[in-house]
C-alpha positions as protocol buffer text, in pm:
chain_id: "A"
residue {
  index: 1
  type: MET
  ca { x: 0 y: 0 z: 0 }
}
residue {
  index: 2
  type: LEU
  ca { x: 120 y: 351 z: -84 }
}
residue {
  index: 3
  type: SER
  ca { x: 217 y: 587 z: 196 }
}
residue {
  index: 4
  type: THR
  ca { x: 131 y: 882 z: -29 }
}
residue {
  index: 5
  type: LYS
  ca { x: -247 y: 921 z: -42 }
}
residue {
  index: 6
  type: ILE
  ca { x: -437 y: 1019 z: -356 }
}
residue {
  index: 7
  type: ILE
  ca { x: -707 y: 1288 z: -346 }
}
residue {
  index: 8
  type: CYS
  ca { x: -943 y: 1307 z: -644 }
}
residue {
  index: 9
  type: THR
  ca { x: -1171 y: 1601 z: -720 }
}
residue {
  index: 10
  type: ILE
  ca { x: -1514 y: 1470 z: -817 }
}
residue {
  index: 11
  type: GLY
  ca { x: -1701 y: 1630 z: -1106 }
}
residue {
  index: 12
  type: PRO
  ca { x: -1889 y: 1549 z: -1427 }
}
residue {
  index: 13
  type: ALA
  ca { x: -1615 y: 1311 z: -1544 }
}
residue {
  index: 14
  type: SER
  ca { x: -1618 y: 1105 z: -1226 }
}
residue {
  index: 15
  type: GLU
  ca { x: -1941 y: 1145 z: -1030 }
}
residue {
  index: 16
  type: SER
  ca { x: -2129 y: 837 z: -1152 }
}
residue {
  index: 17
  type: PRO
  ca { x: -2126 y: 525 z: -930 }
}
residue {
  index: 18
  type: LYS
  ca { x: -1932 y: 337 z: -1199 }
}
residue {
  index: 19
  type: ASN
  ca { x: -1665 y: 607 z: -1231 }
}
residue {
  index: 20
  type: LEU
  ca { x: -1631 y: 645 z: -854 }
}
residue {
  index: 21
  type: ALA
  ca { x: -1579 y: 270 z: -820 }
}
residue {
  index: 22
  type: GLU
  ca { x: -1314 y: 278 z: -1094 }
}
residue {
  index: 23
  type: LEU
  ca { x: -1131 y: 566 z: -924 }
}
residue {
  index: 24
  type: ALA
  ca { x: -1137 y: 379 z: -593 }
}
residue {
  index: 25
  type: GLU
  ca { x: -1003 y: 66 z: -760 }
}
residue {
  index: 26
  type: ALA
  ca { x: -728 y: 271 z: -927 }
}
residue {
  index: 27
  type: GLY
  ca { x: -610 y: 411 z: -594 }
}
residue {
  index: 28
  type: MET
  ca { x: -826 y: 704 z: -480 }
}
residue {
  index: 29
  type: ASN
  ca { x: -812 y: 750 z: -102 }
}
residue {
  index: 30
  type: VAL
  ca { x: -1003 y: 1077 z: -64 }
}
residue {
  index: 31
  type: ALA
  ca { x: -1288 y: 1221 z: -271 }
}
residue {
  index: 32
  type: ARG
  ca { x: -1280 y: 1602 z: -284 }
}
residue {
  index: 33
  type: LEU
  ca { x: -1603 y: 1795 z: -333 }
}
residue {
  index: 34
  type: ASN
  ca { x: -1537 y: 2146 z: -460 }
}
residue {
  index: 35
  type: PHE
  ca { x: -1806 y: 2374 z: -315 }
}
residue {
  index: 36
  type: SER
  ca { x: -1723 y: 2649 z: -564 }
}
residue {
  index: 37
  type: HIS
  ca { x: -1944 y: 2438 z: -792 }
}
residue {
  index: 38
  type: GLY
  ca { x: -2260 y: 2237 z: -747 }
}
residue {
  index: 39
  type: THR
  ca { x: -2537 y: 2247 z: -487 }
}
residue {
  index: 40
  type: HIS
  ca { x: -2593 y: 2080 z: -153 }
}
residue {
  index: 41
  type: GLN
  ca { x: -2829 y: 1841 z: -327 }
}
residue {
  index: 42
  type: SER
  ca { x: -2574 y: 1741 z: -592 }
}
residue {
  index: 43
  type: HIS
  ca { x: -2297 y: 1702 z: -333 }
}
residue {
  index: 44
  type: LYS
  ca { x: -2524 y: 1494 z: -110 }
}
residue {
  index: 45
  type: LYS
  ca { x: -2590 y: 1257 z: -398 }
}
residue {
  index: 46
  type: ILE
  ca { x: -2216 y: 1203 z: -449 }
}
residue {
  index: 47
  type: ILE
  ca { x: -2161 y: 1153 z: -75 }
}
residue {
  index: 48
  type: GLU
  ca { x: -2433 y: 887 z: -69 }
}
residue {
  index: 49
  type: GLN
  ca { x: -2270 y: 709 z: -362 }
}
residue {
  index: 50
  type: ILE
  ca { x: -1934 y: 710 z: -185 }
}
residue {
  index: 51
  type: ARG
  ca { x: -2094 y: 577 z: 135 }
}
residue {
  index: 52
  type: ASN
  ca { x: -2248 y: 293 z: -66 }
}
residue {
  index: 53
  type: LEU
  ca { x: -1910 y: 224 z: -225 }
}
residue {
  index: 54
  type: ASN
  ca { x: -1746 y: 211 z: 118 }
}
residue {
  index: 55
  type: LYS
  ca { x: -1973 y: -70 z: 238 }
}
residue {
  index: 56
  type: ASP
  ca { x: -1769 y: -320 z: 39 }
}
residue {
  index: 57
  type: ARG
  ca { x: -1426 y: -168 z: 97 }
}
residue {
  index: 58
  type: GLN
  ca { x: -1168 y: -265 z: 359 }
}
residue {
  index: 59
  type: TYR
  ca { x: -1026 y: 88 z: 348 }
}
residue {
  index: 60
  type: PRO
  ca { x: -1309 y: 342 z: 304 }
}
residue {
  index: 61
  type: ILE
  ca { x: -1281 y: 647 z: 81 }
}
residue {
  index: 62
  type: ALA
  ca { x: -1267 y: 964 z: 294 }
}
residue {
  index: 63
  type: ILE
  ca { x: -1470 y: 1271 z: 195 }
}
residue {
  index: 64
  type: MET
  ca { x: -1320 y: 1621 z: 174 }
}
residue {
  index: 65
  type: LEU
  ca { x: -1535 y: 1934 z: 162 }
}
residue {
  index: 66
  type: ASP
  ca { x: -1341 y: 2217 z: -5 }
}
residue {
  index: 67
  type: THR
  ca { x: -1495 y: 2556 z: 71 }
}
residue {
  index: 68
  type: GLN
  ca { x: -1544 y: 2830 z: -185 }
}
residue {
  index: 69
  type: GLY
  ca { x: -1376 y: 3084 z: 41 }
}
residue {
  index: 70
  type: PRO
  ca { x: -1380 y: 3463 z: 16 }
}
residue {
  index: 71
  type: GLU
  ca { x: -1369 y: 3516 z: -360 }
}
residue {
  index: 72
  type: ILE
  ca { x: -1363 y: 3821 z: -585 }
}
residue {
  index: 73
  type: ARG
  ca { x: -1535 y: 3779 z: -921 }
}
residue {
  index: 74
  type: THR
  ca { x: -1632 y: 3976 z: -1230 }
}
residue {
  index: 75
  type: GLY
  ca { x: -1990 y: 4068 z: -1316 }
}
residue {
  index: 76
  type: ASP
  ca { x: -2264 y: 3920 z: -1532 }
}
residue {
  index: 77
  type: LYS
  ca { x: -2142 y: 4057 z: -1864 }
}
residue {
  index: 78
  type: GLU
  ca { x: -1872 y: 3930 z: -2096 }
}
residue {
  index: 79
  type: ILE
  ca { x: -1610 y: 4184 z: -2199 }
}
residue {
  index: 80
  type: THR
  ca { x: -1323 y: 4172 z: -2448 }
}
residue {
  index: 81
  type: LEU
  ca { x: -997 y: 4324 z: -2328 }
}
residue {
  index: 82
  type: ILE
  ca { x: -741 y: 4435 z: -2587 }
}
residue {
  index: 83
  type: SER
  ca { x: -375 y: 4452 z: -2487 }
}
residue {
  index: 84
  type: GLY
  ca { x: -251 y: 4812 z: -2468 }
}
residue {
  index: 85
  type: LYS
  ca { x: -601 y: 4959 z: -2439 }
}
residue {
  index: 86
  type: ARG
  ca { x: -762 y: 5111 z: -2128 }
}
residue {
  index: 87
  type: VAL
  ca { x: -1053 y: 4974 z: -1927 }
}
residue {
  index: 88
  type: CYS
  ca { x: -1237 y: 5111 z: -1624 }
}
residue {
  index: 89
  type: VAL
  ca { x: -1278 y: 4861 z: -1342 }
}
residue {
  index: 90
  type: THR
  ca { x: -1583 y: 4953 z: -1137 }
}
residue {
  index: 91
  type: VAL
  ca { x: -1763 y: 4824 z: -831 }
}
residue {
  index: 92
  type: PRO
  ca { x: -2130 y: 4942 z: -844 }
}
residue {
  index: 93
  type: PRO
  ca { x: -2323 y: 4703 z: -1073 }
}
residue {
  index: 94
  type: ASN
  ca { x: -2518 y: 4994 z: -1224 }
}
residue {
  index: 95
  type: GLU
  ca { x: -2190 y: 5130 z: -1360 }
}
residue {
  index: 96
  type: GLU
  ca { x: -2127 y: 4816 z: -1565 }
}
residue {
  index: 97
  type: SER
  ca { x: -2142 y: 4924 z: -1928 }
}
residue {
  index: 98
  type: GLU
  ca { x: -1943 y: 4927 z: -2251 }
}
residue {
  index: 99
  type: GLY
  ca { x: -1574 y: 4973 z: -2170 }
}
residue {
  index: 100
  type: THR
  ca { x: -1612 y: 4892 z: -1802 }
}
residue {
  index: 101
  type: LEU
  ca { x: -1545 y: 4576 z: -1604 }
}
residue {
  index: 102
  type: PHE
  ca { x: -1747 y: 4511 z: -1289 }
}
residue {
  index: 103
  type: VAL
  ca { x: -1578 y: 4350 z: -987 }
}
residue {
  index: 104
  type: ASN
  ca { x: -1777 y: 4253 z: -675 }
}
residue {
  index: 105
  type: TYR
  ca { x: -1528 y: 4383 z: -419 }
}
residue {
  index: 106
  type: VAL
  ca { x: -1646 y: 4706 z: -256 }
}
residue {
  index: 107
  type: ASP
  ca { x: -1304 y: 4809 z: -125 }
}
residue {
  index: 108
  type: LEU
  ca { x: -1131 y: 4768 z: -460 }
}
residue {
  index: 109
  type: LYS
  ca { x: -1076 y: 5141 z: -515 }
}
residue {
  index: 110
  type: ASP
  ca { x: -929 y: 5188 z: -166 }
}
residue {
  index: 111
  type: ASP
  ca { x: -699 y: 4885 z: -181 }
}
residue {
  index: 112
  type: MET
  ca { x: -552 y: 4944 z: -526 }
}
residue {
  index: 113
  type: LYS
  ca { x: -276 y: 5192 z: -599 }
}
residue {
  index: 114
  type: GLU
  ca { x: -106 y: 5307 z: -916 }
}
residue {
  index: 115
  type: GLY
  ca { x: 111 y: 5029 z: -1056 }
}
residue {
  index: 116
  type: SER
  ca { x: -86 y: 4751 z: -882 }
}
residue {
  index: 117
  type: CYS
  ca { x: -180 y: 4441 z: -1080 }
}
residue {
  index: 118
  type: ILE
  ca { x: -526 y: 4291 z: -1126 }
}
residue {
  index: 119
  type: SER
  ca { x: -525 y: 3931 z: -1247 }
}
residue {
  index: 120
  type: LEU
  ca { x: -830 y: 3780 z: -1417 }
}
residue {
  index: 121
  type: ASP
  ca { x: -947 y: 3424 z: -1482 }
}
residue {
  index: 122
  type: GLY
  ca { x: -660 y: 3237 z: -1321 }
}
residue {
  index: 123
  type: GLY
  ca { x: -394 y: 3470 z: -1457 }
}
residue {
  index: 124
  type: LEU
  ca { x: -498 y: 3440 z: -1823 }
}
residue {
  index: 125
  type: MET
  ca { x: -552 y: 3817 z: -1839 }
}
residue {
  index: 126
  type: SER
  ca { x: -396 y: 4100 z: -1641 }
}
residue {
  index: 127
  type: LEU
  ca { x: -439 y: 4473 z: -1587 }
}
residue {
  index: 128
  type: LYS
  ca { x: -213 y: 4744 z: -1448 }
}
residue {
  index: 129
  type: VAL
  ca { x: -369 y: 5021 z: -1239 }
}
residue {
  index: 130
  type: CYS
  ca { x: -300 y: 5362 z: -1395 }
}
residue {
  index: 131
  type: GLY
  ca { x: -518 y: 5582 z: -1174 }
}
residue {
  index: 132
  type: LYS
  ca { x: -860 y: 5638 z: -1021 }
}
residue {
  index: 133
  type: ASN
  ca { x: -1171 y: 5822 z: -1138 }
}
residue {
  index: 134
  type: LYS
  ca { x: -1529 y: 5873 z: -1021 }
}
residue {
  index: 135
  type: LYS
  ca { x: -1643 y: 5541 z: -1165 }
}
residue {
  index: 136
  type: GLY
  ca { x: -1359 y: 5331 z: -1031 }
}
residue {
  index: 137
  type: ILE
  ca { x: -1006 y: 5241 z: -1140 }
}
residue {
  index: 138
  type: GLU
  ca { x: -849 y: 5323 z: -1474 }
}
residue {
  index: 139
  type: CYS
  ca { x: -636 y: 5031 z: -1594 }
}
residue {
  index: 140
  type: GLU
  ca { x: -414 y: 4941 z: -1886 }
}
residue {
  index: 141
  type: VAL
  ca { x: -469 y: 4596 z: -2033 }
}
residue {
  index: 142
  type: ILE
  ca { x: -138 y: 4408 z: -2017 }
}
residue {
  index: 143
  type: ASP
  ca { x: -260 y: 4065 z: -2127 }
}
residue {
  index: 144
  type: GLY
  ca { x: -588 y: 4078 z: -2314 }
}
residue {
  index: 145
  type: GLY
  ca { x: -859 y: 3825 z: -2385 }
}
residue {
  index: 146
  type: VAL
  ca { x: -1228 y: 3758 z: -2334 }
}
residue {
  index: 147
  type: VAL
  ca { x: -1344 y: 3789 z: -1974 }
}
residue {
  index: 148
  type: LYS
  ca { x: -1658 y: 3581 z: -1936 }
}
residue {
  index: 149
  type: ALA
  ca { x: -1916 y: 3627 z: -1661 }
}
residue {
  index: 150
  type: HIS
  ca { x: -1823 y: 3554 z: -1299 }
}
residue {
  index: 151
  type: ARG
  ca { x: -1451 y: 3496 z: -1358 }
}
residue {
  index: 152
  type: HIS
  ca { x: -1201 y: 3485 z: -1071 }
}
residue {
  index: 153
  type: VAL
  ca { x: -1021 y: 3807 z: -982 }
}
residue {
  index: 154
  type: ASN
  ca { x: -689 y: 3812 z: -794 }
}
residue {
  index: 155
  type: LEU
  ca { x: -520 y: 4119 z: -648 }
}
residue {
  index: 156
  type: PRO
  ca { x: -156 y: 4012 z: -607 }
}
residue {
  index: 157
  type: GLY
  ca { x: 16 y: 4177 z: -312 }
}
residue {
  index: 158
  type: ALA
  ca { x: -296 y: 4360 z: -191 }
}
residue {
  index: 159
  type: ILE
  ca { x: -418 y: 4335 z: 168 }
}
residue {
  index: 160
  type: VAL
  ca { x: -785 y: 4264 z: 105 }
}
residue {
  index: 161
  type: LYS
  ca { x: -1067 y: 4335 z: 350 }
}
residue {
  index: 162
  type: LEU
  ca { x: -1250 y: 4008 z: 305 }
}
residue {
  index: 163
  type: PRO
  ca { x: -1385 y: 3785 z: 584 }
}
residue {
  index: 164
  type: GLY
  ca { x: -1192 y: 3469 z: 665 }
}
residue {
  index: 165
  type: ILE
  ca { x: -1514 y: 3269 z: 636 }
}
residue {
  index: 166
  type: THR
  ca { x: -1811 y: 3383 z: 429 }
}
residue {
  index: 167
  type: GLU
  ca { x: -2178 y: 3318 z: 505 }
}
residue {
  index: 168
  type: THR
  ca { x: -2182 y: 3071 z: 217 }
}
residue {
  index: 169
  type: ASP
  ca { x: -1886 y: 2888 z: 372 }
}
residue {
  index: 170
  type: LYS
  ca { x: -2066 y: 2872 z: 707 }
}
residue {
  index: 171
  type: GLN
  ca { x: -2371 y: 2711 z: 547 }
}
residue {
  index: 172
  type: ASP
  ca { x: -2152 y: 2466 z: 357 }
}
residue {
  index: 173
  type: ILE
  ca { x: -1964 y: 2372 z: 675 }
}
residue {
  index: 174
  type: LEU
  ca { x: -2295 y: 2306 z: 854 }
}
residue {
  index: 175
  type: PHE
  ca { x: -2390 y: 2084 z: 561 }
}
residue {
  index: 176
  type: GLY
  ca { x: -2057 y: 1906 z: 596 }
}
residue {
  index: 177
  type: ILE
  ca { x: -2122 y: 1843 z: 964 }
}
residue {
  index: 178
  type: GLU
  ca { x: -2464 y: 1698 z: 883 }
}
residue {
  index: 179
  type: GLN
  ca { x: -2312 y: 1473 z: 617 }
}
residue {
  index: 180
  type: LYS
  ca { x: -2027 y: 1367 z: 849 }
}
residue {
  index: 181
  type: VAL
  ca { x: -1748 y: 1459 z: 610 }
}
residue {
  index: 182
  type: ASP
  ca { x: -1397 y: 1362 z: 718 }
}
residue {
  index: 183
  type: VAL
  ca { x: -1202 y: 1670 z: 610 }
}
residue {
  index: 184
  type: ILE
  ca { x: -1278 y: 2038 z: 550 }
}
residue {
  index: 185
  type: ALA
  ca { x: -1031 y: 2229 z: 334 }
}
residue {
  index: 186
  type: LEU
  ca { x: -1052 y: 2603 z: 397 }
}
residue {
  index: 187
  type: SER
  ca { x: -978 y: 2825 z: 98 }
}
residue {
  index: 188
  type: PHE
  ca { x: -770 y: 3144 z: 107 }
}
residue {
  index: 189
  type: VAL
  ca { x: -671 y: 3116 z: 473 }
}
residue {
  index: 190
  type: ARG
  ca { x: -492 y: 3436 z: 574 }
}
residue {
  index: 191
  type: SER
  ca { x: -448 y: 3384 z: 949 }
}
residue {
  index: 192
  type: SER
  ca { x: -479 y: 3126 z: 1226 }
}
residue {
  index: 193
  type: GLU
  ca { x: -792 y: 3308 z: 1347 }
}
residue {
  index: 194
  type: THR
  ca { x: -989 y: 3155 z: 1058 }
}
residue {
  index: 195
  type: ILE
  ca { x: -894 y: 2805 z: 1174 }
}
residue {
  index: 196
  type: ARG
  ca { x: -996 y: 2882 z: 1532 }
}
residue {
  index: 197
  type: GLU
  ca { x: -1329 y: 3027 z: 1418 }
}
residue {
  index: 198
  type: VAL
  ca { x: -1416 y: 2720 z: 1213 }
}
residue {
  index: 199
  type: ARG
  ca { x: -1299 y: 2479 z: 1481 }
}
residue {
  index: 200
  type: ALA
  ca { x: -1523 y: 2655 z: 1733 }
}
residue {
  index: 201
  type: SER
  ca { x: -1818 y: 2628 z: 1494 }
}
residue {
  index: 202
  type: LEU
  ca { x: -1763 y: 2251 z: 1467 }
}
residue {
  index: 203
  type: GLY
  ca { x: -1828 y: 2212 z: 1840 }
}
residue {
  index: 204
  type: VAL
  ca { x: -1848 y: 1848 z: 1945 }
}
residue {
  index: 205
  type: HIS
  ca { x: -1769 y: 1743 z: 1588 }
}
residue {
  index: 206
  type: ALA
  ca { x: -1423 y: 1906 z: 1598 }
}
residue {
  index: 207
  type: LYS
  ca { x: -1247 y: 1583 z: 1696 }
}
residue {
  index: 208
  type: ASN
  ca { x: -1395 y: 1396 z: 1398 }
}
residue {
  index: 209
  type: ILE
  ca { x: -1333 y: 1651 z: 1120 }
}
residue {
  index: 210
  type: LYS
  ca { x: -981 y: 1749 z: 1017 }
}
residue {
  index: 211
  type: LEU
  ca { x: -920 y: 2111 z: 910 }
}
residue {
  index: 212
  type: ILE
  ca { x: -682 y: 2171 z: 621 }
}
residue {
  index: 213
  type: ALA
  ca { x: -568 y: 2528 z: 554 }
}
residue {
  index: 214
  type: LYS
  ca { x: -512 y: 2615 z: 189 }
}
residue {
  index: 215
  type: ILE
  ca { x: -221 y: 2856 z: 139 }
}
residue {
  index: 216
  type: GLU
  ca { x: -314 y: 3067 z: -164 }
}
residue {
  index: 217
  type: ASN
  ca { x: -200 y: 3425 z: -105 }
}
residue {
  index: 218
  type: GLN
  ca { x: 75 y: 3648 z: 32 }
}
residue {
  index: 219
  type: GLU
  ca { x: -95 y: 3698 z: 369 }
}
residue {
  index: 220
  type: GLY
  ca { x: -116 y: 3323 z: 421 }
}
residue {
  index: 221
  type: VAL
  ca { x: 252 y: 3289 z: 335 }
}
residue {
  index: 222
  type: GLU
  ca { x: 350 y: 3565 z: 578 }
}
residue {
  index: 223
  type: ARG
  ca { x: 155 y: 3399 z: 861 }
}
residue {
  index: 224
  type: LEU
  ca { x: 243 y: 3047 z: 757 }
}
residue {
  index: 225
  type: GLU
  ca { x: 388 y: 2917 z: 1083 }
}
residue {
  index: 226
  type: GLU
  ca { x: 91 y: 3023 z: 1298 }
}
residue {
  index: 227
  type: ILE
  ca { x: -148 y: 2870 z: 1042 }
}
residue {
  index: 228
  type: VAL
  ca { x: 45 y: 2540 z: 1040 }
}
residue {
  index: 229
  type: GLN
  ca { x: 37 y: 2524 z: 1419 }
}
residue {
  index: 230
  type: GLU
  ca { x: -340 y: 2586 z: 1437 }
}
residue {
  index: 231
  type: SER
  ca { x: -453 y: 2355 z: 1156 }
}
residue {
  index: 232
  type: ASP
  ca { x: -447 y: 1977 z: 1111 }
}
residue {
  index: 233
  type: GLY
  ca { x: -264 y: 2013 z: 783 }
}
residue {
  index: 234
  type: ILE
  ca { x: -175 y: 2240 z: 493 }
}
residue {
  index: 235
  type: MET
  ca { x: -263 y: 2228 z: 126 }
}
residue {
  index: 236
  type: VAL
  ca { x: -14 y: 2393 z: -109 }
}
residue {
  index: 237
  type: ALA
  ca { x: -278 y: 2531 z: -348 }
}
residue {
  index: 238
  type: ARG
  ca { x: -39 y: 2627 z: -624 }
}
residue {
  index: 239
  type: GLY
  ca { x: -302 y: 2762 z: -866 }
}
residue {
  index: 240
  type: ASP
  ca { x: -406 y: 3081 z: -688 }
}
residue {
  index: 241
  type: LEU
  ca { x: -77 y: 3093 z: -499 }
}
residue {
  index: 242
  type: GLY
  ca { x: 110 y: 3120 z: -829 }
}
residue {
  index: 243
  type: ILE
  ca { x: -101 y: 3424 z: -918 }
}
residue {
  index: 244
  type: GLU
  ca { x: -82 y: 3599 z: -582 }
}
residue {
  index: 245
  type: VAL
  ca { x: 298 y: 3565 z: -554 }
}
residue {
  index: 246
  type: GLU
  ca { x: 572 y: 3559 z: -817 }
}
residue {
  index: 247
  type: LEU
  ca { x: 579 y: 3224 z: -997 }
}
residue {
  index: 248
  type: GLU
  ca { x: 942 y: 3164 z: -909 }
}
residue {
  index: 249
  type: GLU
  ca { x: 853 y: 3189 z: -539 }
}
residue {
  index: 250
  type: VAL
  ca { x: 615 y: 2892 z: -547 }
}
residue {
  index: 251
  type: PRO
  ca { x: 878 y: 2612 z: -522 }
}
residue {
  index: 252
  type: GLU
  ca { x: 1049 y: 2768 z: -221 }
}
residue {
  index: 253
  type: ILE
  ca { x: 713 y: 2830 z: -51 }
}
residue {
  index: 254
  type: GLN
  ca { x: 622 y: 2465 z: -111 }
}
residue {
  index: 255
  type: ARG
  ca { x: 954 y: 2359 z: 40 }
}
residue {
  index: 256
  type: ARG
  ca { x: 901 y: 2584 z: 344 }
}
residue {
  index: 257
  type: ILE
  ca { x: 551 y: 2446 z: 399 }
}
residue {
  index: 258
  type: ALA
  ca { x: 688 y: 2091 z: 380 }
}
residue {
  index: 259
  type: TYR
  ca { x: 950 y: 2179 z: 642 }
}
residue {
  index: 260
  type: LEU
  ca { x: 698 y: 2337 z: 881 }
}
residue {
  index: 261
  type: CYS
  ca { x: 450 y: 2051 z: 844 }
}
residue {
  index: 262
  type: ALA
  ca { x: 727 y: 1806 z: 933 }
}
residue {
  index: 263
  type: LYS
  ca { x: 839 y: 2026 z: 1223 }
}
residue {
  index: 264
  type: TYR
  ca { x: 491 y: 2043 z: 1379 }
}
residue {
  index: 265
  type: GLY
  ca { x: 370 y: 1697 z: 1275 }
}
residue {
  index: 266
  type: LYS
  ca { x: 96 y: 1823 z: 1042 }
}
residue {
  index: 267
  type: ARG
  ca { x: -36 y: 1676 z: 718 }
}
residue {
  index: 268
  type: LEU
  ca { x: 94 y: 1809 z: 387 }
}
residue {
  index: 269
  type: ILE
  ca { x: -107 y: 1807 z: 64 }
}
residue {
  index: 270
  type: VAL
  ca { x: 41 y: 1922 z: -266 }
}
residue {
  index: 271
  type: ALA
  ca { x: -221 y: 2029 z: -521 }
}
residue {
  index: 272
  type: THR
  ca { x: -283 y: 2187 z: -861 }
}
residue {
  index: 273
  type: HIS
  ca { x: -128 y: 2109 z: -1200 }
}
residue {
  index: 274
  type: MET
  ca { x: 9 y: 1774 z: -1085 }
}
residue {
  index: 275
  type: LEU
  ca { x: -91 y: 1599 z: -1409 }
}
residue {
  index: 276
  type: GLU
  ca { x: -269 y: 1892 z: -1574 }
}
residue {
  index: 277
  type: SER
  ca { x: -195 y: 1782 z: -1930 }
}
residue {
  index: 278
  type: MET
  ca { x: -387 y: 1459 z: -1868 }
}
residue {
  index: 279
  type: ILE
  ca { x: -709 y: 1657 z: -1872 }
}
residue {
  index: 280
  type: ILE
  ca { x: -684 y: 1617 z: -2249 }
}
residue {
  index: 281
  type: ASN
  ca { x: -388 y: 1384 z: -2308 }
}
residue {
  index: 282
  type: PRO
  ca { x: -353 y: 1013 z: -2217 }
}
residue {
  index: 283
  type: VAL
  ca { x: 2 y: 1057 z: -2082 }
}
residue {
  index: 284
  type: PRO
  ca { x: 161 y: 1330 z: -1865 }
}
residue {
  index: 285
  type: THR
  ca { x: 454 y: 1550 z: -1954 }
}
residue {
  index: 286
  type: ARG
  ca { x: 797 y: 1456 z: -1824 }
}
residue {
  index: 287
  type: ALA
  ca { x: 795 y: 1772 z: -1614 }
}
residue {
  index: 288
  type: GLU
  ca { x: 470 y: 1662 z: -1447 }
}
residue {
  index: 289
  type: VAL
  ca { x: 615 y: 1321 z: -1367 }
}
residue {
  index: 290
  type: THR
  ca { x: 914 y: 1489 z: -1206 }
}
residue {
  index: 291
  type: ASP
  ca { x: 688 y: 1729 z: -1015 }
}
residue {
  index: 292
  type: VAL
  ca { x: 489 y: 1440 z: -867 }
}
residue {
  index: 293
  type: ALA
  ca { x: 808 y: 1253 z: -777 }
}
residue {
  index: 294
  type: ASN
  ca { x: 955 y: 1561 z: -609 }
}
residue {
  index: 295
  type: ALA
  ca { x: 639 y: 1596 z: -399 }
}
residue {
  index: 296
  type: VAL
  ca { x: 685 y: 1235 z: -285 }
}
residue {
  index: 297
  type: PHE
  ca { x: 1055 y: 1298 z: -216 }
}
residue {
  index: 298
  type: GLU
  ca { x: 939 y: 1581 z: 14 }
}
residue {
  index: 299
  type: GLN
  ca { x: 733 y: 1313 z: 193 }
}
residue {
  index: 300
  type: THR
  ca { x: 402 y: 1481 z: 123 }
}
residue {
  index: 301
  type: ASP
  ca { x: 111 y: 1299 z: 284 }
}
residue {
  index: 302
  type: ALA
  ca { x: -121 y: 1338 z: -14 }
}
residue {
  index: 303
  type: ILE
  ca { x: -123 y: 1453 z: -375 }
}
residue {
  index: 304
  type: MET
  ca { x: -440 y: 1603 z: -517 }
}
residue {
  index: 305
  type: LEU
  ca { x: -583 y: 1585 z: -867 }
}
residue {
  index: 306
  type: SER
  ca { x: -825 y: 1859 z: -974 }
}
residue {
  index: 307
  type: GLY
  ca { x: -943 y: 1894 z: -1335 }
}
residue {
  index: 308
  type: GLU
  ca { x: -770 y: 1566 z: -1418 }
}
residue {
  index: 309
  type: THR
  ca { x: -1045 y: 1371 z: -1243 }
}
residue {
  index: 310
  type: SER
  ca { x: -1332 y: 1623 z: -1230 }
}
residue {
  index: 311
  type: VAL
  ca { x: -1361 y: 1718 z: -1598 }
}
residue {
  index: 312
  type: GLY
  ca { x: -1074 y: 1541 z: -1773 }
}
residue {
  index: 313
  type: LYS
  ca { x: -1090 y: 1280 z: -2048 }
}
residue {
  index: 314
  type: TYR
  ca { x: -875 y: 1031 z: -1854 }
}
residue {
  index: 315
  type: PRO
  ca { x: -972 y: 1040 z: -1484 }
}
residue {
  index: 316
  type: VAL
  ca { x: -893 y: 675 z: -1406 }
}
residue {
  index: 317
  type: ARG
  ca { x: -573 y: 672 z: -1608 }
}
residue {
  index: 318
  type: SER
  ca { x: -463 y: 989 z: -1424 }
}
residue {
  index: 319
  type: VAL
  ca { x: -498 y: 811 z: -1089 }
}
residue {
  index: 320
  type: GLU
  ca { x: -321 y: 501 z: -1217 }
}
residue {
  index: 321
  type: THR
  ca { x: -36 y: 718 z: -1346 }
}
residue {
  index: 322
  type: LEU
  ca { x: -9 y: 903 z: -1015 }
}
residue {
  index: 323
  type: VAL
  ca { x: 2 y: 574 z: -825 }
}
residue {
  index: 324
  type: ARG
  ca { x: 278 y: 434 z: -1048 }
}
residue {
  index: 325
  type: ILE
  ca { x: 495 y: 745 z: -1005 }
}
residue {
  index: 326
  type: ALA
  ca { x: 440 y: 756 z: -628 }
}
residue {
  index: 327
  type: ARG
  ca { x: 511 y: 385 z: -583 }
}
residue {
  index: 328
  type: ARG
  ca { x: 833 y: 402 z: -783 }
}
residue {
  index: 329
  type: THR
  ca { x: 948 y: 711 z: -592 }
}
residue {
  index: 330
  type: GLU
  ca { x: 863 y: 567 z: -250 }
}
residue {
  index: 331
  type: ASN
  ca { x: 1080 y: 266 z: -332 }
}
residue {
  index: 332
  type: TYR
  ca { x: 1378 y: 485 z: -415 }
}
residue {
  index: 333
  type: PRO
  ca { x: 1663 y: 445 z: -160 }
}
residue {
  index: 334
  type: GLY
  ca { x: 1651 y: 717 z: 102 }
}
residue {
  index: 335
  type: VAL
  ca { x: 1275 y: 779 z: 88 }
}
residue {
  index: 336
  type: ASN
  ca { x: 1181 y: 640 z: 429 }
}
residue {
  index: 337
  type: TYR
  ca { x: 821 y: 682 z: 544 }
}
residue {
  index: 338
  type: THR
  ca { x: 879 y: 489 z: 865 }
}
residue {
  index: 339
  type: GLU
  ca { x: 1097 y: 759 z: 1025 }
}
């Protein structure tokens, strides 16, 4: 049996009873439910299917609830951004019109300064703040493209005035308690206070549900040690983290998180882009294979697949590939999981 556990995000490509059984057979240890998508009803259906699957398994599949977290998103309208052109980023919905981009963060104008960066849709598009006007913020389009409705917005380096836990998160956590999930992964954790708040809300269930803090922004990195100490484990969420900090910082942050998790005896999960190319291709890139192996060399407790298993063309093959890489790496001399 592998020491490195496999977490699979469940979605349209994997949510049927047949597909869940195949993932479990391939090596899935934890099923992740991403609460940025779906409803309580749809998640409950998947949980019931996993419970049924567990009846015949010696080692049951654990269930992870991954919260949406405090997000910033664009408005209802699609807008095309052209590199080198200007666009006004505004907050009030009634200001959303031709040549403007609505963002649902009321303190945007206060928190942004000239030269700041606004990243859109996972870093696919970016803006540079040039100044402020009555409507909002005047920006130059650095990397253009089509911004569809309700796309993610990141403000790299900004100290945002968002709650640690949103009302939506609170309702989702209550749902998780009712469904007796095993793990709750908290998105965009910026301080240990968020962990304490959620743990208090769990009440008598706190001893049965593990809390994993996702490190995804500069504030979380700066308060990393206190977050590690307060949580049951850390997820290196490299997607948003790689937007919020410089890309070249991500490997050293991952290494620091691995060190602190080992120091305090906490679980370590490495996530995002592990086998990203297998969303559409039957085999991974050599760089992805090396990335997975390096995570195992760091003695990570679990590796997580996202789009590979939720929407990808090869969900089962992705898990099988991950298992083969992890098994080979664990058998390499010097990788000792018994210490």
